[in-house]
The first five atom37 places (N, CA, C, CB, O) and aatype in JSON, in Angstrom:
{
  "aatype": [12, 15, 18, 19, 6, 16, 2, 3, 2, 0, 16, 15, 13, 10, 10, 16, 17, 7, 16, 6, 3, 2, 9, 19, 3, 1, 19, 16, 5, 15, 6, 19, 12, 10, 16, 0, 10, 16, 6, 0, 7, 11, 13, 19, 1, 16, 15, 9, 19, 5, 15, 0, 14, 8, 13, 17, 0, 15, 6, 14, 9, 6, 6, 16, 7, 15, 13, 15, 7, 13, 13, 0, 14, 1, 10, 10, 1, 13, 10, 2, 6, 1, 10],
  "atom_mask": [
    [1, 1, 1, 1, 1],
    [1, 1, 1, 1, 1],
    [1, 1, 1, 1, 1],
    [1, 1, 1, 1, 1],
    [1, 1, 1, 1, 1],
    [1, 1, 1, 1, 1],
    [1, 1, 1, 1, 1],
    [1, 1, 1, 1, 1],
    [1, 1, 1, 1, 1],
    [1, 1, 1, 1, 1],
    [1, 1, 1, 1, 1],
    [1, 1, 1, 1, 1],
    [1, 1, 1, 1, 1],
    [1, 1, 1, 1, 1],
    [1, 1, 1, 1, 1],
    [1, 1, 1, 1, 1],
    [1, 1, 1, 1, 1],
    [1, 1, 1, 0, 1],
    [1, 1, 1, 1, 1],
    [1, 1, 1, 1, 1],
    [1, 1, 1, 1, 1],
    [1, 1, 1, 1, 1],
    [1, 1, 1, 1, 1],
    [1, 1, 1, 1, 1],
    [1, 1, 1, 1, 1],
    [1, 1, 1, 1, 1],
    [1, 1, 1, 1, 1],
    [1, 1, 1, 1, 1],
    [1, 1, 1, 1, 1],
    [1, 1, 1, 1, 1],
    [1, 1, 1, 1, 1],
    [1, 1, 1, 1, 1],
    [1, 1, 1, 1, 1],
    [1, 1, 1, 1, 1],
    [1, 1, 1, 1, 1],
    [1, 1, 1, 1, 1],
    [1, 1, 1, 1, 1],
    [1, 1, 1, 1, 1],
    [1, 1, 1, 1, 1],
    [1, 1, 1, 1, 1],
    [1, 1, 1, 0, 1],
    [1, 1, 1, 1, 1],
    [1, 1, 1, 1, 1],
    [1, 1, 1, 1, 1],
    [1, 1, 1, 1, 1],
    [1, 1, 1, 1, 1],
    [1, 1, 1, 1, 1],
    [1, 1, 1, 1, 1],
    [1, 1, 1, 1, 1],
    [1, 1, 1, 1, 1],
    [1, 1, 1, 1, 1],
    [1, 1, 1, 1, 1],
    [1, 1, 1, 1, 1],
    [1, 1, 1, 1, 1],
    [1, 1, 1, 1, 1],
    [1, 1, 1, 1, 1],
    [1, 1, 1, 1, 1],
    [1, 1, 1, 1, 1],
    [1, 1, 1, 1, 1],
    [1, 1, 1, 1, 1],
    [1, 1, 1, 1, 1],
    [1, 1, 1, 1, 1],
    [1, 1, 1, 1, 1],
    [1, 1, 1, 1, 1],
    [1, 1, 1, 0, 1],
    [1, 1, 1, 1, 1],
    [1, 1, 1, 1, 1],
    [1, 1, 1, 1, 1],
    [1, 1, 1, 0, 1],
    [1, 1, 1, 1, 1],
    [1, 1, 1, 1, 1],
    [1, 1, 1, 1, 1],
    [1, 1, 1, 1, 1],
    [1, 1, 1, 1, 1],
    [1, 1, 1, 1, 1],
    [1, 1, 1, 1, 1],
    [1, 1, 1, 1, 1],
    [1, 1, 1, 1, 1],
    [1, 1, 1, 1, 1],
    [1, 1, 1, 1, 1],
    [1, 1, 1, 1, 1],
    [1, 1, 1, 1, 1],
    [1, 1, 1, 1, 1]
  ],
  "atom_positions": [
    [[-19.03, -18.96, 18.62], [-20.44, -18.74, 18.85], [-20.88, -19.31, 20.19], [-21.25, -19.35, 17.73], [-21.75, -18.75, 20.85]],
    [[-20.28, -20.4, 20.58], [-20.69, -21.07, 21.81], [-20.4, -20.25, 23.05], [-20.0, -22.41, 21.92], [-20.99, -20.47, 24.1]],
    [[-19.48, -19.28, 22.93], [-19.05, -18.55, 24.12], [-19.55, -17.11, 24.16], [-17.57, -18.55, 24.19], [-19.17, -16.37, 25.07]],
    [[-20.37, -16.7, 23.22], [-20.94, -15.35, 23.25], [-22.02, -15.32, 24.31], [-21.5, -14.93, 21.86], [-22.97, -16.1, 24.27]],
    [[-21.86, -14.42, 25.26], [-22.85, -14.31, 26.32], [-23.01, -12.87, 26.76], [-22.47, -15.18, 27.52], [-22.14, -12.04, 26.53]],
    [[-24.12, -12.6, 27.38], [-24.42, -11.27, 27.89], [-23.83, -11.16, 29.29], [-25.96, -10.98, 27.9], [-24.11, -11.98, 30.16]],
    [[-23.0, -10.15, 29.48], [-22.44, -9.88, 30.8], [-21.9, -8.45, 30.8], [-21.32, -10.91, 31.19], [-22.17, -7.68, 29.88]],
    [[-21.13, -8.1, 31.8], [-20.62, -6.75, 31.91], [-19.3, -6.55, 31.16], [-20.42, -6.4, 33.36], [-18.67, -5.5, 31.29]],
    [[-18.9, -7.51, 30.38], [-17.66, -7.44, 29.63], [-17.75, -6.33, 28.59], [-17.34, -8.79, 28.96], [-18.69, -6.29, 27.8]],
    [[-16.79, -5.43, 28.6], [-16.83, -4.28, 27.69], [-15.99, -4.51, 26.44], [-16.34, -3.04, 28.41], [-15.55, -3.55, 25.8]],
    [[-15.76, -5.76, 26.08], [-14.96, -6.07, 24.9], [-15.64, -5.55, 23.64], [-14.72, -7.57, 24.79], [-16.85, -5.71, 23.45]],
    [[-14.85, -4.93, 22.78], [-15.34, -4.44, 21.49], [-14.85, -5.36, 20.38], [-14.87, -2.98, 21.23], [-13.8, -5.99, 20.5]],
    [[-15.62, -5.44, 19.31], [-15.29, -6.33, 18.2], [-15.31, -5.58, 16.89], [-16.25, -7.5, 18.16], [-16.21, -4.78, 16.63]],
    [[-14.32, -5.86, 16.06], [-14.29, -5.38, 14.69], [-14.28, -6.62, 13.8], [-13.04, -4.44, 14.41], [-13.3, -7.37, 13.79]],
    [[-15.36, -6.83, 13.08], [-15.45, -7.97, 12.17], [-15.24, -7.49, 10.75], [-16.83, -8.69, 12.31], [-15.81, -6.48, 10.33]],
    [[-14.41, -8.2, 10.02], [-14.17, -7.83, 8.63], [-14.15, -9.08, 7.77], [-12.84, -7.06, 8.49], [-13.71, -10.15, 8.19]],
    [[-14.65, -8.92, 6.56], [-14.62, -10.03, 5.61], [-14.71, -9.48, 4.19], [-15.78, -11.02, 5.88], [-15.17, -8.36, 3.96]],
    [[-14.25, -10.3, 3.26], [-14.31, -9.94, 1.85], [-15.57, -10.5, 1.21], [0.0, 0.0, 0.0], [-16.02, -11.58, 1.57]],
    [[-16.12, -9.78, 0.29], [-17.37, -10.21, -0.34], [-17.16, -11.33, -1.36], [-18.03, -9.03, -1.02], [-18.13, -11.96, -1.79]],
    [[-15.92, -11.59, -1.76], [-15.66, -12.65, -2.74], [-14.9, -13.82, -2.12], [-14.86, -12.08, -3.91], [-14.16, -14.51, -2.81]],
    [[-15.09, -14.04, -0.83], [-14.45, -15.16, -0.13], [-15.06, -16.46, -0.64], [-14.61, -15.04, 1.41], [-16.26, -16.68, -0.51]],
    [[-14.23, -17.32, -1.2], [-14.74, -18.59, -1.71], [-14.41, -19.75, -0.78], [-14.16, -18.86, -3.09], [-14.61, -20.92, -1.13]],
    [[-13.91, -19.43, 0.42], [-13.58, -20.46, 1.41], [-14.55, -20.43, 2.59], [-12.14, -20.26, 1.91], [-15.03, -21.48, 3.02]],
    [[-14.83, -19.24, 3.1], [-15.73, -19.09, 4.25], [-17.01, -18.44, 3.78], [-15.06, -18.26, 5.38], [-16.99, -17.39, 3.14]],
    [[-18.12, -19.04, 4.1], [-19.42, -18.47, 3.76], [-19.76, -17.38, 4.76], [-20.53, -19.57, 3.73], [-20.04, -17.67, 5.92]],
    [[-19.74, -16.14, 4.32], [-19.94, -15.02, 5.25], [-21.3, -15.05, 5.91], [-19.76, -13.7, 4.52], [-21.45, -14.59, 7.05]],
    [[-22.3, -15.57, 5.23], [-23.64, -15.62, 5.83], [-23.66, -16.55, 7.03], [-24.67, -16.08, 4.79], [-24.26, -16.23, 8.06]],
    [[-23.01, -17.69, 6.91], [-23.05, -18.65, 8.02], [-21.97, -18.4, 9.05], [-22.91, -20.05, 7.49], [-21.97, -19.06, 10.09]],
    [[-21.06, -17.47, 8.81], [-20.0, -17.21, 9.78], [-20.06, -15.77, 10.28], [-18.63, -17.5, 9.18], [-20.48, -15.51, 11.41]],
    [[-19.65, -14.83, 9.45], [-19.52, -13.44, 9.88], [-20.84, -12.82, 10.29], [-18.91, -12.63, 8.79], [-20.93, -12.19, 11.35]],
    [[-21.86, -12.98, 9.48], [-23.13, -12.33, 9.78], [-23.83, -12.98, 10.97], [-24.04, -12.38, 8.56], [-24.51, -12.3, 11.74]],
    [[-23.68, -14.28, 11.14], [-24.24, -14.96, 12.31], [-23.51, -14.49, 13.57], [-24.15, -16.5, 12.16], [-24.14, -14.26, 14.61]],
    [[-22.18, -14.36, 13.48], [-21.4, -13.87, 14.62], [-21.79, -12.44, 14.96], [-19.89, -13.96, 14.32], [-21.93, -12.09, 16.13]],
    [[-21.96, -11.61, 13.94], [-22.39, -10.23, 14.15], [-23.73, -10.18, 14.88], [-22.5, -9.49, 12.81], [-23.88, -9.41, 15.83]],
    [[-24.68, -10.98, 14.46], [-25.98, -11.03, 15.11], [-25.87, -11.47, 16.56], [-26.91, -11.96, 14.35], [-26.48, -10.88, 17.45]],
    [[-25.09, -12.51, 16.81], [-24.94, -13.03, 18.17], [-24.29, -11.99, 19.09], [-24.1, -14.31, 18.17], [-24.74, -11.8, 20.22]],
    [[-23.25, -11.33, 18.62], [-22.58, -10.31, 19.44], [-23.5, -9.13, 19.7], [-21.3, -9.84, 18.75], [-23.56, -8.61, 20.82]],
    [[-24.21, -8.69, 18.67], [-25.14, -7.57, 18.82], [-26.25, -7.9, 19.81], [-25.74, -7.18, 17.46], [-26.58, -7.09, 20.67]],
    [[-26.82, -9.08, 19.67], [-27.89, -9.48, 20.58], [-27.41, -9.64, 22.01], [-28.51, -10.79, 20.11], [-28.19, -9.51, 22.95]],
    [[-26.11, -9.91, 22.2], [-25.53, -10.02, 23.54], [-25.15, -8.65, 24.1], [-24.31, -10.93, 23.52], [-24.65, -8.56, 25.23]],
    [[-25.38, -7.59, 23.32], [-25.11, -6.24, 23.8], [-23.67, -5.79, 23.64], [0.0, 0.0, 0.0], [-23.25, -4.84, 24.29]],
    [[-22.92, -6.46, 22.8], [-21.52, -6.1, 22.58], [-21.41, -4.95, 21.6], [-20.72, -7.31, 22.08], [-22.29, -4.74, 20.76]],
    [[-20.31, -4.19, 21.71], [-20.0, -3.15, 20.74], [-19.36, -3.83, 19.54], [-19.06, -2.03, 21.34], [-18.3, -4.45, 19.67]],
    [[-19.99, -3.73, 18.38], [-19.5, -4.4, 17.18], [-19.5, -3.43, 16.01], [-20.36, -5.65, 16.86], [-20.48, -2.73, 15.77]],
    [[-18.4, -3.41, 15.29], [-18.31, -2.67, 14.03], [-17.91, -3.66, 12.96], [-17.29, -1.48, 14.13], [-17.24, -4.66, 13.23]],
    [[-18.32, -3.38, 11.73], [-17.94, -4.23, 10.61], [-17.18, -3.4, 9.58], [-19.18, -4.89, 9.97], [-17.37, -2.19, 9.45]],
    [[-16.34, -4.09, 8.86], [-15.66, -3.5, 7.72], [-15.71, -4.55, 6.62], [-14.17, -3.08, 8.06], [-14.93, -5.5, 6.61]],
    [[-16.63, -4.37, 5.7], [-16.82, -5.32, 4.61], [-16.0, -4.84, 3.42], [-18.34, -5.46, 4.24], [-16.19, -3.74, 2.91]],
    [[-15.08, -5.7, 3.0], [-14.16, -5.33, 1.94], [-14.7, -5.87, 0.61], [-12.72, -5.88, 2.23], [-14.67, -7.07, 0.35]],
    [[-15.21, -4.95, -0.21], [-15.81, -5.32, -1.49], [-14.81, -6.0, -2.41], [-16.39, -4.08, -2.17], [-13.68, -5.54, -2.57]],
    [[-15.24, -7.09, -3.01], [-14.46, -7.85, -4.0], [-13.24, -8.56, -3.45], [-14.03, -6.94, -5.09], [-12.47, -9.14, -4.21]],
    [[-13.05, -8.54, -2.13], [-11.87, -9.18, -1.55], [-12.05, -10.69, -1.43], [-11.57, -8.58, -0.17], [-13.12, -11.16, -1.03]],
    [[-11.01, -11.44, -1.78], [-11.06, -12.89, -1.63], [-10.78, -13.28, -0.18], [-10.05, -13.58, -2.57], [-10.75, -12.42, 0.7]],
    [[-10.59, -14.55, 0.08], [-10.33, -15.02, 1.45], [-9.01, -14.48, 1.99], [-10.32, -16.56, 1.5], [-8.96, -13.96, 3.11]],
    [[-7.94, -14.59, 1.23], [-6.62, -14.16, 1.68], [-6.28, -12.8, 1.08], [-5.53, -15.2, 1.3], [-5.78, -12.73, -0.04]],
    [[-6.54, -11.73, 1.82], [-6.27, -10.39, 1.31], [-5.46, -9.55, 2.29], [-7.56, -9.7, 1.0], [-4.89, -8.53, 1.88]],
    [[-5.38, -9.93, 3.54], [-4.78, -9.08, 4.57], [-3.27, -8.91, 4.44], [-5.09, -9.63, 5.92], [-2.71, -8.02, 5.06]],
    [[-2.61, -9.74, 3.66], [-1.16, -9.63, 3.54], [-0.72, -8.7, 2.4], [-0.56, -11.0, 3.31], [0.48, -8.52, 2.19]],
    [[-1.65, -8.13, 1.7], [-1.3, -7.19, 0.64], [-0.63, -5.95, 1.23], [-2.55, -6.79, -0.18], [-0.97, -5.55, 2.35]],
    [[0.29, -5.35, 0.51], [0.93, -4.12, 1.0], [-0.11, -2.99, 1.18], [2.04, -3.66, 0.03], [-0.91, -2.72, 0.28]],
    [[-0.08, -2.36, 2.33], [-1.02, -1.27, 2.63], [-0.86, -0.12, 1.64], [-0.83, -0.77, 4.06], [-1.84, 0.49, 1.23]],
    [[0.37, 0.17, 1.28], [0.64, 1.33, 0.42], [0.34, 1.08, -1.05], [2.07, 1.75, 0.58], [0.43, 2.0, -1.86]],
    [[0.0, -0.14, -1.42], [-0.31, -0.45, -2.81], [-1.65, 0.17, -3.19], [-0.32, -1.98, -3.05], [-2.66, -0.07, -2.53]],
    [[-1.66, 0.94, -4.24], [-2.89, 1.61, -4.69], [-3.98, 0.58, -4.97], [-2.61, 2.45, -5.94], [-3.77, -0.37, -5.73]],
    [[-5.13, 0.78, -4.36], [-6.27, -0.1, -4.59], [-6.23, -1.41, -3.84], [0.0, 0.0, 0.0], [-7.07, -2.28, -4.07]],
    [[-5.25, -1.57, -2.93], [-5.16, -2.85, -2.22], [-6.27, -2.96, -1.18], [-3.79, -3.0, -1.54], [-6.76, -1.96, -0.66]],
    [[-6.66, -4.19, -0.9], [-7.69, -4.43, 0.12], [-7.19, -4.01, 1.49], [-8.1, -5.91, 0.13], [-7.95, -3.47, 2.29]],
    [[-5.91, -4.26, 1.77], [-5.32, -3.87, 3.05], [-5.29, -2.35, 3.2], [-3.91, -4.43, 3.2], [-5.51, -1.81, 4.29]],
    [[-5.02, -1.66, 2.08], [-5.03, -0.2, 2.1], [-6.41, 0.35, 2.4], [0.0, 0.0, 0.0], [-6.53, 1.4, 3.05]],
    [[-7.44, -0.33, 1.96], [-8.82, 0.05, 2.26], [-9.12, -0.18, 3.75], [-9.82, -0.74, 1.38], [-9.74, 0.66, 4.4]],
    [[-8.68, -1.32, 4.27], [-9.02, -1.72, 5.64], [-8.2, -0.99, 6.71], [-8.82, -3.19, 5.79], [-8.73, -0.7, 7.78]],
    [[-6.94, -0.69, 6.44], [-6.04, -0.13, 7.46], [-6.58, 1.1, 8.18], [-4.73, 0.23, 6.83], [-6.54, 1.13, 9.41]],
    [[-7.09, 2.13, 7.49], [-7.6, 3.29, 8.22], [-8.84, 2.96, 9.06], [-7.94, 4.4, 7.24], [-9.06, 3.59, 10.1]],
    [[-9.62, 2.01, 8.63], [-10.79, 1.61, 9.41], [-10.37, 0.89, 10.69], [-11.71, 0.71, 8.57], [-10.98, 1.08, 11.74]],
    [[-9.33, 0.07, 10.58], [-8.79, -0.6, 11.76], [-8.22, 0.42, 12.74], [-7.7, -1.61, 11.36], [-8.48, 0.34, 13.94]],
    [[-7.45, 1.37, 12.25], [-6.87, 2.4, 13.12], [-7.96, 3.23, 13.8], [-5.95, 3.31, 12.32], [-7.85, 3.53, 14.98]],
    [[-8.99, 3.59, 13.06], [-10.09, 4.36, 13.64], [-10.77, 3.56, 14.75], [-11.12, 4.76, 12.56], [-11.07, 4.1, 15.82]],
    [[-11.02, 2.28, 14.5], [-11.64, 1.42, 15.51], [-10.76, 1.35, 16.77], [-11.86, -0.01, 14.95], [-11.27, 1.5, 17.88]],
    [[-9.48, 1.14, 16.59], [-8.57, 1.05, 17.74], [-8.5, 2.37, 18.5], [-7.17, 0.64, 17.29], [-8.5, 2.37, 19.73]],
    [[-8.43, 3.48, 17.78], [-8.39, 4.8, 18.44], [-9.66, 5.08, 19.23], [-8.17, 5.9, 17.41], [-9.61, 5.68, 20.3]],
    [[-10.8, 4.66, 18.71], [-12.08, 4.9, 19.38], [-12.28, 3.99, 20.59], [-13.23, 4.72, 18.4], [-12.88, 4.4, 21.58]],
    [[-11.8, 2.75, 20.51], [-12.16, 1.76, 21.51], [-11.08, 1.46, 22.55], [-12.52, 0.5, 20.83], [-11.36, 0.83, 23.57]],
    [[-9.83, 1.9, 22.3], [-8.77, 1.64, 23.3], [-8.55, 2.82, 24.19], [-7.47, 1.28, 22.61], [-7.7, 2.78, 25.08]]
  ]
}
């Protein structure tokens, strides 16, 4: 948060979090970061993973109903659009 600033930097951000994270409070972390980046004029997209706990990214993508399987196509779309 301390380093978010308005400038000509064209960096894009994809923020993702699970709604059932019991370690990180999304309101005080993810949503505050989203607001700061948006107010600084950055390109920001979010991918909110419903019912996902804190540690979900290591699940197999091909597993039916996995959180990673939900997130993977959104990550690829973001990368294809922004790179």
